[in-house]
N, C-alpha and C positions, 0 to 999 in steps of 0.2 A: 457338276463339280470339275474344276480344272486341276489336273495333276501333271506337273511338269518335272520330268526326270532328266536333269542336266547336271551331271556330277563330275567333278574332277578330283581324283583321289590325291591325297597329299601325304604320302609316306614313302619310305624306301622299299623298292620292290625286291622280290626274292633273288633276282639275278644280279643284285648289287649295282644296277645302273640307276643313276640319279637323273631325273628330269631337270630341265633348265631352271625350274623354280623351286626344286627341292634342296634339302640341306646337302652341302658338300662335306664329306667325311674324309679326313686325311688318315693315311695308314699310320702315321706317327702317333695318333692319339687313340688307336684301338688298344684297349687294355684287356688284360686277362681278369678273371673274377677277383683275384686277390687285390689287384691294383684298384679295381672298381670299388671294392668294399672300402679300401683305404680312402678313396676319393669321397665316398659318402660320409665317412667319419669326419673328413676335413670340412665338408660343407655343412655338416650338422651344426646348428647355430648355438653359440654360447651366449647366454643372457648377460648383458652388461648392466651396471647400475645406472640409474638416471635420477637426477635430483628433484624433478618436479613431482609434487603430490597431486593426485587427481581425486577430487571429491566427487563421489558418485551419488546421484539421486535415483531412488528406486520408485517405480510405479507398477503396482500389481493389481490383481482383482480387488484388493481392499481399497485401492484408490479409484476404482471404477472401470478398469479394463474388462472387456467382455470375456477374455480367456488369456491364459498365461503364455502359450506357445506362439511366438511372433516370427512370421516368415518374411514380412515385407514392411518397409518404412518409406515414407515420402513426406517432404514439405511442399505444399502446393504454392502457387503464385501469390495467394493471399497471405500466406504465412502459417496456415494451420499444419499440424503434424497428423499424418494418417498412419494407422497401425493396422496391419492385416494379421489375423490370428486364425487358429483352427476353428474358432466359433465367433466369427463376425468381424466387421470392419469398425474401427474406432477413429473418432476425430478428437484431437487434444488441442486445447487453447492455452495451456500453461497452468490451468487451474483444475479443470475437470474434463472427463471424457464423455462424448456422445456416442452411443452404440448404434450401429446399423446392422440389423440381422434379417435373415430371410423370414418372410411371413408367407406361408403356402397360399393363402387366399388373396394375397396382394401381388399382382404381377409387376407393380412398380417398386417392389422391394428387392433386396440383394438376391442374385440368382442362386447363391449357395454361401453358407457360412464359412467354408474352408477357403481362405484367401491366400493365394500363392504370391500375387504380384500386384503392384499399383503403379500407374503412370498417369501423367497429366498432359492434355493437349493444349494448343495455344489459346483455346477458348475458355480454359479453366475447368474443363470437364475431366473427371477422373475415369480411367479405364482400369477395370479390375479383373484379374484372372482368377477364376475359382475352379472348384471341382465339377461344376456344371456349366462351364462355358464362360464366355466373355460378357461383361455388362458394363454400362456407362453410368456414372453418377452425374446428373445435371444439378449443379449447385444452385442455379437460379430457381429451378422448380423444386429442388429438394426431393428428387425421386431418382429411381434407377430405371434404365432401359436395358432389357435383356436381349442378347443376340445369340440365341441357341443355334446349334448346328443341326441341319436336317440331312441325315444320310441319304445318298442318292442311289446306292446299290448295296448289295449284300456284303462285300468285302471292303467297304469304305474304311480306310485306315485312320480317319480322323477320330480323335478321342476328345471328350469334354474337359479333360484335365488341362487347363491352361496354366502351365507351370511358370511361364514368364511372358511379359508383354512390354513393348517399347513403342514410343510414338516418334515418327520421323518428322523432319522439318516441314514436309509437305502435308502432314496431318494424317498419314497412313498409320494404321495400328498393326504392328508385327507381333505375332504370338508364337510361342514355342510349345508345340505338342508333338514331340518326337514320335516318329521320324519326319514329321512335317514342320515346315516353317510356313506360317500363314500370314496373308496380308488382308486386312479388312479396310474398306473404303467407307468412312462414315457418311459421305455424301450419297453415294450410290447404294449403300448397304450391301455391297458385293464382297464376298469372301473368296479369296483365291488361295489354293493350297500348292505348296511345292514340296515334293517328296524327296527325301534324302535316302542314301543307301545305309546310313548308320542311324542308331538311336532307337530302333524299334524295341519296345519293352512292354510286355503285357502286364507287368506289375504296376499298380497305382503307387506313385511315389508320394511319400509324406512331405518331402522337402520341395523347395522351389528348384527349377532348372532355369537359370537366368538367360535372358536374351538382351543384348545391347546393340546400339548403333554407334559405330565409331565416327570420328570427325570427318572421315572420307566418305561416309555413307554406307560402308559395308556392315552387314548384319552378322553378329557372332552369337551362336546358339550353343548352349551346353546340353550334352546328352550323357547317358551312362556308358557310352561306348566311344567317346571321343569328342573333339571340338569341331563344330561346323562353322564355316564362313560362307555367307550367301551374298552374291553380287546382284542387287536389284536391277542393274542395267542389262547384264547378260543372262540373268535368271539362272545362274549356275552355282553349284556348291563346290567348295574346296574343303576337304576334310583333313583333320589332323589327328593321327592316332599314334599310340606308343609303338615303337619298333625296338625290341630288345637289343638289336645290333647297332642302333644308331642313338648315341647319347644326346644328339641334338634334336631328337624328336620329343614330343610331349611325354612327360614322365609317367602319367597315369591317365587312363581313358575315362575314369569317372570324374566328370567336371562338376564342381560344386559352386564355384564363384567366378565371375567375370568382372573386370574393371579396366577402363582405359585411363591411364595417368596423364599428367600434364605434358609429357613428352611423346604422347601418342603410342606408348607401349601398351600392349594388352597383358594384363595380369590374370593368371588363371589359378584359381584355388582347386586343389585336388585332394585325394585321400592321403597323399604323402607329402604335402607341402605346397609350394608355390612355384609355378613356371612363369617366366616373363618372356613374352614374345616381342622381339625387336623387329618391327615390320620392315625396317630398312634393309635387313638382310635375311628376313624370314628365319631367324635363329631363336630357338627356345633355350633360355638359360634356366636350367633346373636349380631350384633351391629347396632341397628336402629339409624339413624341419623335424628334428627329433628332440623330444623332451621326456626325461625320465625313461629313456630307452624305448620310447614309443613314437611311431610316426604320428604326425599331427595332421588331422583333416582341417583344411581351411575352407570355411563356408561363406565368408564375406570379406571384401577388401574395399577400403576407401583411402583417399589421400587428403591430408590436411593442407592448410594454407602455407605452412612452413616447409612443405615437401616431404614430411614424414608419412609413412604408410601405417595403416591400422588393419589388422587381420583378426577376424572372428573365427574361432576354432570350435571343434566338437570335443568338449571336455577339458580343454587347456586354456579356456578363458579368452582374453583379448591380448594381442601382441602389438607393441609399437615397434616399427621397423624403419631402418634406413636402407638405402640402396645405392651402392657405389661399386663401380667396376664389375657390374653384373652380378654382384653378390649382396645378399640380404644380411643385415646384422640386427639382431633383436635388442632393442634398447630397454624394453620394459615388458613385463608380463603382469596382467591383472586377472586374478581368478576370483572364485567365490569362497565364502565360508559358510559354516552351518547356520550362523545367525546373520541377519542383514547388518551390513556395516557400510558407512559412507566411504570406506577405503577399498571396498571389494564389490565385485559384481554380485547380482542376486542369483546367478547361475553361470557355470563355466561353459555351458553349451550356447554358443553365440551363432544365431542363424542369419542375422542381418544387421547392417550398420549403415548410417549415413551421417553427413555433417551438414548442419543447417546453415542459414545465411549469416548467423552470428557466431559461427565457429564453435557450436556445441556439438559434441559427438553423441549420437543416439545409438543405443545398442539393444537389439531385439534378441532375447534369450529364451531358454526353455521355461523360464519362470517369471516372465514379465519384461518390462521395458526399463532400461537404465539410461542415464544421461550424465555426461561430464563436460566440463568447460575446457576447451583446448586453448583459449586465449592465455596470454602471459599472466601468471598469477600476480596479484597485487602484493602479496606478502610471502616471504620465504618461511617455511615451516620446519621446525626442528623438534623432533620427539623420538623417544625410544619406542620401537614398534617391531613387528615381524616383517615389515616391508624392506625392500632393497635399499632404500635411502634412510634407514634408521640411523640415529646417532647413539653413541654408547653412553647414555646417561644412567645415573643410578636410579632416577625416578623422574616422572613427568610433572610432578607438582613443583613449580618453580617459585623460589622465594627471592632470588637476587640474580642479577646479570651484570657482566662487565666485559669489555673488549680491551685486551692489552695491546701494547705497541707492536707485537708480532702478528696481531690479527687473531690470536686465539680467544675463544670465548670462555669466560669463567661463569659457571652456572651453579648457583647455590640452591640446594633442594630443601624442602620442608621436611626435616626429620630423617633425611637420608645421606646428607653430606654434601661434598663439593665436587664438581667436575670441571676440568680444564680441557676444552674441546679443540682439537686441531681441525680447522674447517676444511683442509685439503683432504683429509682421510676420514673425517667423521669419527675418529677414535678419540677417547678421552682418558686423561689421567684422573684417577679417583682418590678422594680423601674421605675417610669416614671413621667412626668409632669402631667399626668391625674390622678395620685393616690395621696392620701393625707397621712398625718401622716409620719411615718418613711419610707414609701415606695415612698415618693415624691422626684423627681429629679428636679433640676432647668432647665436642658436641656436634651433633648432626644437623642442627637447625641453623643454617647459614642465612641470616636475614639481611646482611649488608656486605657488599664487596666494595671497598673504598680505596681509591688511589691517592695516597699521600703525595707521592711523586711517581713518575713512570717506572721507577725501579723499586718502589716500596708499596706493596699492596697489603691492606689490612682486611680482615674479615670479622664481622660482628655476629656472635651467636647468642644462644640463650645461656651460655655459661662462659662468657669471657670474650675478649678481643685478641686476635692473633695476627702475626705478621709473617708473610711468606719470605723465608730465608733459607738458602741452600736447598731448594726443592722440598721444603717442609715448613710447617707452621709452628711458631714459637709464641709464647705469651707476650703481651705488649711490654710489661715491665722487664721481662727477661731480655727482649730485643734491645731495649734502651738501657738495660743494666742499671735499673733504679727501682726503688720501692716507693718513690715519692709520688708516683701516679698509680691509680688503681688498675687492677687487671680485669675488673668487671666480672669476676667469677660470681655465678649465681644471679646475674642481672642480665635480662634480655636487652640486647642492643637492637635498636630499631632504625636509626639513621645516623649518618656522620656528615660533617661539612667542615672544610678548611677555609679559614678567613684570610684576609690580605696580609696578616702578620705570620702566616704559616702555623697558626694555632688551630686546634681542632675542637669543634663543638660536637657533642655526642648526645643523641636523644635515646633514652632508655625507658623501660617501664617503671623505673625508680627515680625519674627526674632528669634534669638537663645538666650535663657536665661540660666544663670548659677546661681543656688541657693546654697549659702554657708549655709548648714544646721546647722553648729555649731554656727556661728556668726549671723545667720538669716539676711544675706545680699544677694543681687543679683546684677547681671550685665547683660546688654542686648547688643547683637551684631546685627547690622542691615546692610543692603546693603549701607546705606548712611554714614557709619562710616569712620574713617580715615584709611589709608593703614596700614595693619597689624591687624586691629581690625574690619574689615568689612567682612560680608559674601557675597557670590555671588548673593544671592536673599533672600528676607525676608520669602519666603515659604520654610520651612525646612521639608523635608519628612522623613529622617532617620538619625540615629546616630550610630557610631561604634567606639570602642576603640581597638587599636592595641597593640602589645607586648611592645612597648615603652610608652604606655599610651598616645599616640597621639589620639586626637579625630577627627574622619572623619565625615564630614557633607555633607549630600546629599541635594541639593537645586534644584529649578526649572531651574537654569541657571548655573550649574557647580558644581564641587566637591571642598570642602574646607577641610583643615587640620589645627587643632589647636594644637600647641605645648605647653605643660605645662612648659617645660624648658624655652622657650623664651617668653611665653605669647603672641604669635603672631599667626595670621591666614594667611595661604598661600592659594591662590586661583588657581584652575586648570580648564581650559576649553579646548574644543576640538581645536586641531591644524589641520586645513584643509590641510596643506602641509605635514603632517607627518602620517605615518602608525602606529606609536607607540603613540597612543593618545586615549582619550575617544571616544567612538562611538557616543555619543550624550551628550549634556549638560543637558538634562531634566532627572534628576536622581531621582528615587522614592524609591530605596531600597538599603541597605548595609548589608554586613555580613563579619566579619573578622574571619579567621580560623587560627589555631595555626601554620600552615606552612608558616606564613608571607604573606598570601594572603588576599587581600581585594576584595570581590565580589561586583560588582557594577551593579545594575539593572536599566535600563533606559527604555524609551519608544521605543528604537530602538535596543534592544538586551542587552547582558551582557558583561561587561568587567571584566577580571580577572587580577588584578594588583598585581605583586610581589613588595611589598613595599621596599624590600632590593635593588633591581636593577632597579626599576621603569619601568619594562617591562609589556606592556599590551598584553592580548590575548582577542580575540573577539569571541563570540558565538551568533548565530542568528538562524532563522527558517531553513536556509539552512543546519545547523549543527544538526538539529533534535529538536530544541527548539519548544515548542508548539506554542508560540507567541513571537513576539519581545518586547511586553510590559510586563515587569517583575515587579509584584507588591510586592512580598515578596521573600526573600531568607533565607533558614534555613539549617544549617549543622546538620546532625544527629550524634549519638554517634559513628558511624563507619567511619566518615569522608566523607560520601556521601553528595552531595549538592542537595537540593530540591528547585525548582523554581515554585512559583505560578504565573500564567500568565493570560492573557485575553482569552486564548483558551485551558486551561487545565493545568495539573500539570506535570512538567518534573523533571527527576532525572539524575544526573551525578555521576556515581560511582567513588570512589576514585581510582586514577591510570588509569582511562579509559577516553577516549575522545569521546565516543559515548553516546549521550543523549537519554534517553528513555522517552516516553511521555505517560501519562495516561489521559483517557477521561471519559465522563459520563458512557460509557459502562463498565468501571472498577469500578464503584460505586461512582464516584465523585458527589458532590452536583450539579454541573453544569459545563459548559465550562468556565465561567468567575469567577475569584476570586477577592477579594477586597484588597485595600491598608490597611496595618497594621493589617489585620485579620489573624494573625499567632501567634503561641506560641509553644515552646518546653518546656515540663515540666521537672522537675528534674529527673524523672524516665525514660526519653527518649521518652515519647509519644509526637507526633507532631500533631498540629492542624492547619488546614487552613479553612478559611471561605470565602464565596462568596455571590452570589446573590440569592441563594436558599438553604441556610442552611450551615452546616460546616461538615468537615470530621476530623477523628482522625485515627492514625495508629502508630504502633510500627514497624519501618523499618525491624527489624529482623523477624517479623511475616508475612511479605508480601510473599505470596506463588506464585510461577510461575506455569503457565499452562505447565505441562511436556508432554502433549500429542503430539506425533510426527505425523503430518498430512500426509496422502497419497497424492500424486501428480497425478492428472488426467487431461488429455486433454479433453476439453469439446466442442470444436468447431473447424472446419477447413473449411475455405471458400477460393475458388480460383476464380480469375477473369480472364475471357478471352473475346473474341469478342462476345460470346453468352450471356454474362452477368456473374452473380455470381452463383457459384455452391457450394452447401454444401456437404461435405464429412464426413461421420461418421468415427471417429478415436478414438482409445484407445491406451494406453501405449504399446510400442513396435511394433505398427502397421507400415506398410509401405504405404506411400502415393505416387502415381506416378503422376507427372506433365508433361504435354505435352509441346512441344515447343511453342504452342500458348497461354499457360497460362501465363498471364502477371505478376501477383503477387498473393500472398496468405496471409490470416490472420489466426493466430492460437490463440485460447483462451485456458486457462488452469486454474486450481484452486487447492489450497491447502485445502483439505477437512477437515478443522477444523473451527467450526462455532461460537466459543465464540465471536469473533469480526473479522469477515472476512475482513472488510475494513482495518484492521491492519496487516493482513498477508502480508509477503514480498516475493519477488521473485528475482532469478538470472537466467541467461540463458547463454548457449554457443551453437554455431553452428559449430560442428565438420566438418571440410572441408573448413572452412573459418578462424577460429580462435580457439585457445585453451584456451582463457581467458574467465573467467566468468564475465558477465556484470550485474551489479546491476540495476534493473529497479524499485526498491521500491515496491509500492503497485500496479503497473501496471501489468495487467494479459493478455494483448493482444499484440501480436507481428505481424508486417507486414514485409514481405520480397518481393523483386522484383529483376529482372535481375540476378537471380542465373545462373551460367554457368552449362551446362550439367554435372551432377555428382551425386554421392550418398552422402547425408548429414545426420548427426544425430543431431536433435535438442533436447538438454538436458534442463530440467527445475528442479530447486530446489526451495523449498518453506518453509516458516516458519509459525508458529502459531502467535497469537497476542502477545505473550511474547518473540518472537525471538528464539524459539526452532525450529531448522531446520531439515528437512528431507535431510540428507547429501547424501543418496543414489540417490535421484532424480528420474526422469522418462524421457523417451525419445521416440521419434518417428523417423522413417527413412523417409527421403524425397528424392525421386529419380526424378531428372530432366532429361527428355529424350531429346536427341538432335533432330534437324530437320530431316525429313525423309531422306534427302540426306546424313545425317551423321549416319544413323542407321546401325545396324549390317546386316540387309537384303540388304540395299543399298551397303554396303561394299562387301557383298558376290556376288552381281550382278557385281560390279566393278571387282572383282577378276576373276569371270568366263569369263567376257568379255575380260579381258587381256589374260587369258589362250587361249581362242578361237582365239584371234588376233595373238598370238604367233604361234599357230599351222598353221594358214593360211600363216603367214609370212615364216615359215620354209618350207612349201610345195613350196611356190613361189621361195624361195631361192634355193631349190634343182634343180628345172628346170633351173633356171638362171645359176647355176654353171655348169651344163652339157653343156649348150650352150657356156658358157665362156671358158670351157676346150677345146672345139673344136677350137674356135677362137684363143685361146692362143697357141695351138700347131702349128697352121698355122703361127702365128706371130713369134713364137720362131725361126723358120727357117729363116724368113726374118730378124729377129733381129740379128741372129748370124753373118750374113754377115756384118751387119751394125756395130756390136761390133768390129770386126776385124779392120774395117776402123777407127773407133773412137779410138781404142787403139793407133794407130799410132799418131793420133792427140793429144791424152792426153800426150804422151811422149814429144811432142813438147812444149806443154803448161806447163809442169811441172816446167821447168826452169823459165818460166815467173811467175808462182805462187810463187815460192820461193822468188823471188825479191819482190813481193807484200806483202808477209808475213813479211818481214823485215820492210817494211813501216808501216804495221798495228801495229807491236810491238812498234814502236816509237810513234805512235798516242795513243796507250793504256797508255803509261807512262804519256803523256800530259794530258789525261782525268782523270787519277788517281789524279794528282796534283790539277786539277780543282774541283773534287768531294770533296777533303779534305778541300779546301778553302770554298766551299758552306756549308759543314757541320758546320764549325766554325761560319759562318755567321748565319745559322739557330739557333744555340745554343745561340748566342748573342741576336737574336730577341726573342726567347722563354724566356730567362732570363729577358729581358726587359718587356715582357708581364706579367710574374709572378710578377715582382716588381710592375707593374701597378695594378695588382690584389690586392696586399697588400695595395697599396695606396687607391684603391677604397674601400676596406673593412674598412680601418681606417676612411674614410669619412662617411661611413654609420653609423647611430646613433645606440646606444644600446636601447633595448626594456625595459630597467630597468625603464624608465619614466612611462611606462604603469603600471608596478607592483606597483610603488610608488603611483599611483592614484587608487589603488584597482581595477585594470582592469585585470582580468584573460585573458591570450592571448596566441597566438601561431604565429610563423612566418615560412613560407616556402620560401626559396631563393635559386633557382637552376639556375645558369648561364648556357647557352648552351655551351659557350666556357670558357676560363680561366677567362676572364673579362666579365662583363654583361652590356647590354644596359638597363636592368631594374634597378630601384633603389627605395628604400623607405626612407622616411624622417619623423622624429618625433621631435617636439619641443614644449616645455611648456613655456608659459608666466605666468603672475600672476594668471589669472583666466581662461586661455584658454589652451587647448591641441590641437595642430595642427598636422595632420597626412596626409601624401601623399604617394601614390603608383603609380609609373610612368613607362612607357615603351617608351624608346627613339627609334628614327629611327635606324634600323639596330641592329646588335648584335656584340659581339666581341669587338675589339678595337674601331671602329667608334662609336658603341653604348655607350661604356664606356666613351669616351670623352664627348658625349652628356649628359650622366647621371651625370658626375661631374659638367658639366656646369649648369644643372638643379638644382643640390644640392646647388651650390654656389648662383645661382639667388634666390632660395627660402629663403636662410638665409639672403640675402641682402634685399629682399622685407619685411620680417618680422622685421628685426632689424632696418631698416632705413626708414620706411614709416608708415603712419597712417591708413593703409588699415584695415577695420574691417569686410569686407564681403569676403566669400570664392570665389565668382565669380570674385571679384576685384583682388584677388591674382593671379588667372589664367590669367586674362587679362593683368596684369602687367608683368607676366612671359612671355606671348606671345610677348609683346612689346620688352622685353630684348632679347629674342631669335632672333626675326626678325632683331633687331638692330645689335646684335653681329655677326650674320651670313650673314648680308647684303642681306637679302631676299627681293625680289620684285615680281611683277607680271610676270616678264620675265621668260619664260620656261627654259632659259639657266641657271638661277640662282638656287642655291640649295634650296630644299624645306624641309630640315631636320627640325624635330620638335619632339613632343612627345604626347602620349596618357596618360592621368593621371586621377586619382580620388583623390580629395582633400577634407578634412573635418576639421571643426573647432568646438571643443566640449567646451562648457561653463561648467567648472567644478563645478560652483556653482548652475546654474539653470538646468544642464543636458540637455541643448538644443544643437542640432548639426546642423551646416550649412554644406551643401555639394554642390560642383560644380565639373563637370567632363568633360573630353574630351574623348569621345568614351568609357571610362571605367566606368561602373556603380558601385554603392555601394548596398550591400544587407543587410537587417535587418531581423532577425528572432525574431518574437514576438508572444508568446503564441501559438506556432505551426504554425504560418502563416508567409510565406516568402514575404517580401516587397522589391521590386526592386526600388531604387532611381536612375532614369535614367540620364545618362550623355548626353551632347550635342554631335551631330554627326559631329564634325569638330575638328581638332587637335589644340594643342598649337604650333603655327607656321604659316607660310604662308598657305592660303587656297584659292583655285582657284575661289571660289564663293565670295571672299572678306571677310573682317574681320567682325565677328558678335559677339554680346555680349554673354557671358556665363550666364546661368540661375543659380540663387542661390536658393537652397531648404533648408527650415527650418523645423526641426522635433524635437518634444519633446521626448527625450528618456525616457524609463520606466525601472524599475528594472527588471533584467533578460534578457534585450535585448542583442542579439548577433549580432555584426556588422562584415561584411566581405568586404575587399577591395582587388582587384587582377588585374593583367594584363591579356592579352589575351593568354598567353603561355599555360595555362591549357586547355582553351576552344578549341584552334586550334590544339592541339596535335593529331597527327594521331595514330590510334591503333585499337583494337578490331579485330573481325573476318574478317571484310571487309575493313580494313584500312581507316575507316572514321574518322571524327573529334570527339573529346570528347563531344562537344556540350554544349550549355547553359542549355538545358532541363535536360540532365543527371547530370549536376553540381547542378542544383536547387534541384533535387530529392535527391542527396547526402547530401546537407545541411539539408533538412527536416529530413533525417534519423539520422543524427549525432548531431543535434544542442543541444540536452539535455545532451550529454556526457561532461565530463571535457575537457577543451581546449587542454590539451596535448594529450588526446585520439582522439579529433577531428583532430588534425594534423596528427596523425598516420593513421587515417581512410582515410583522403584525399590522403596522400602519397601512402597508400596501393592501393586505387582505381586507382590512376594514373599509378602506376607501373604495376598493373594488366592489365590496358588498353593497355600499351605499350608492355607488355608480352615479353620483351627482343628481340622483333622482329623489333621494330620501334625506330629509333633514335629520340632524343629530337630535335625538329625543331626550338625552340625559347627559349628565357629566360623565366623563370617561377618565379613569385613572388605572394604570397598571405599572407595577414595579417588578423587575426581574433581576436576580443577582446569582452569581455562580461562585461556588467554593473552590478555590484553587489550592 
């Protein structure tokens, strides 16, 4: 062991002589104790308010952490977050933790579970300091290599507690084990120790003692008795210790945190605050931190992109700091509360911190891991709270918002009154029923704040309309000094709008009012009025004026339009039979935009109405909308639309059809917004209020997260007969699957942590498809039944703001064939064939010699016979010539017959082709499904020109009837039966009162038996059909089903439901006629229904020529049911074609119909 004692002490000596590199102390600044106490008080920091809210995400043992006490944090070069605790090492990918712990019997596991520090080298290996020495994690091999210390003599000062570690540019590992600083060379495996004169401590520390390497290459090591600097070139120490007589010395010898900032200053966290070492003059600038009359221990320090500093403390939470003129100012303090809250830390003891590549601040505490986003917030948040940036609201449930000409914000509460907020001070003037004098309100439900002009502000409540006059509110008729207009007492005001004539329209829960402000007259429109003067419902939610100054009125029961020109009201409601109609009659919000578009918010989505051509477009959650209930709609100054919903805020940019959604993680007041709680000011600022405060923003100031995430594979599991096997996998790795591996799951992650749940993914599997498949936020893929081959699985991912990693990442998946199809097996087959050929050749040689001898003997005998036969041939030659003449005559006769047969075949084929056109004309169009908002696909593959399968679709007033049938036989016989079935179904529905699906099949069976004269006699035809038949009630979404042999399948929330058919046909049955069973099912939104004949299930194919089978078909449906219906059709056809593999002919007619309830 090498111990080098080369130490230079760095403190003021007792004889008051300063060395040339020590601090220079002027007599003029030597203070007595009283002055020193005063200086400490001056430097004690006073917390100032700061406007930004920090939303904090919490991760504890409940989320998968191995243990709560966190000492070290690191983001590696791949993007993973590593967390060192008292009980193990953790890797986090934004969704889940993987735990690494010591296994005593496994030398490739972690050396000890107590992890003090983590560093990464240039090869991507992690170096971990533990209580039992140093170890390295090899990511590629997914194992640990331990480097234990072996004492060389009795008084060896080295201890196994590696309190800190750091990696130099040269790849050397520096560790802190006071009083030693150690250098480990990974190449030579050599460990060199350098002993210092300070830092010796027999106690085992629970906390880390950091070691850092500054930009100049100097090593800085923390000890419990001072700060050590080590120069690797000279191999000498320079120590910094507290000297009571020198105020420029370090303030405290117990060093808890070390950090080098952007200006190369060394920040030192101590038990009494922070010291900042300016290396240019070797001056320590002391910044004691005193909170609640107690000195604050600083355990960790980081600096963010904007230059602010963050300090983690022992018991005082986390501090945000600025540093100017060698003085620290506390800008914000974030502590913990008894219960977890997104506004507070999970514990006020902060041991470690770091800032990731995307400017997220990670905080390791005594009770788990916290994270907050340091990027500029997208939205300003205003609410009443216990935080320093609280605003003085009466309540956080917001009913209305308005910004006046002075920039003050008027905030109406639900049942609490009105606030007028001064944005400069966050103070508010309050008005409520509980206050007296000028601050008294008649009613606390302030639903509307309305600017009649910039000097005249009205408020609408549940008990009247009031005008702000002389710093108080007076009733409307009192303000205008007239009784000719109502004061709306006892009537809830919901909305107000001023028209071009300066008259006011007022929507209430008791109808629509028109106030003629010039003549002081009014008119009321209610749902009980005469035609042309009545509204659809008395509850009026919203009003909007279009370019023709038509007034659009949103009600609880439809949309109305008032025409100034005709003085008439036109009512619009949803037409259930049309796709070009309102999506719902319950309308709560309206917004007109200059492109002649009326935006209509309902409780079931958004309608976009072009009022010039009366064409509706529909948007819902499926299109990206945060929620289908849309409380408020606002157009910003750039033509973008904003929708406040029940589950977040959504934006639709102008000229784009993709809706972007914002949530609480983006800084919103909460998930749920409120009716009428919106406002766009004249300068373009937009306000939305909800159940927990309100937000404001200028759309052009909303910044996107530009960080492009790396894409990493995080898990690979394969399933075989032995169970589940985990395979460590990284990008570009190759995973080999054996023939017995049934299926496998792959997990992956876009390593951007701002809002991981909003990261999106697409994938493609080269070798099966070249198309990218959008899987949204899903990050797990399952594959099964892949044919032997090499595949590349590609993944692309985005961050929370839709910024994509376009390069993507991939792994190679090699599926091996069974042993009898392996290369070794083929080699054995080849050698066996060669050996067999050699044996055969040898055998043939012997046989040929023997045959030669026999042939020579026979040649002699045959020569004599040939001479005799020659004579006989001459005699018969004449006879053959005569026979030849007869054959030529017969050939001409056959040629004429062949020509006649060809003409007959052509006539038959033309007849069949014409029959095919007739059959196609009889089959219905699937347009009926589209008209009923059912996304669908149809596969119809006759085996021959005409088909024995048929499908049938018919709509009645409130019912949609669908059948998929397979008639006896195929080709022409089957086609006749299919046309017969089609005709009978039309007759049954058109001329009978049958209301049950099973009754339809029973009537169909009667007609078939009657028409084909079937009986129990075996000599009589038993033709009939297998069928699945359903009746969908378009109003209640209930489906009836009855079937003969052919079942119906429903996919709901990832579960496959088989609605089984009866096991007898529609036709004569040898066991006698039995009733069909009727199944009733209540459909749900998103259900996918599949109806098919047995042509797919019975098709031969695959390697062994077996049937496709129901099991394989069910697995296929589970794999594809979330795809759009056209892609589902493509997937089914691709699977079927792959099964047949151009080797097997189609054996039966194939029909499949799928449709989805939206």
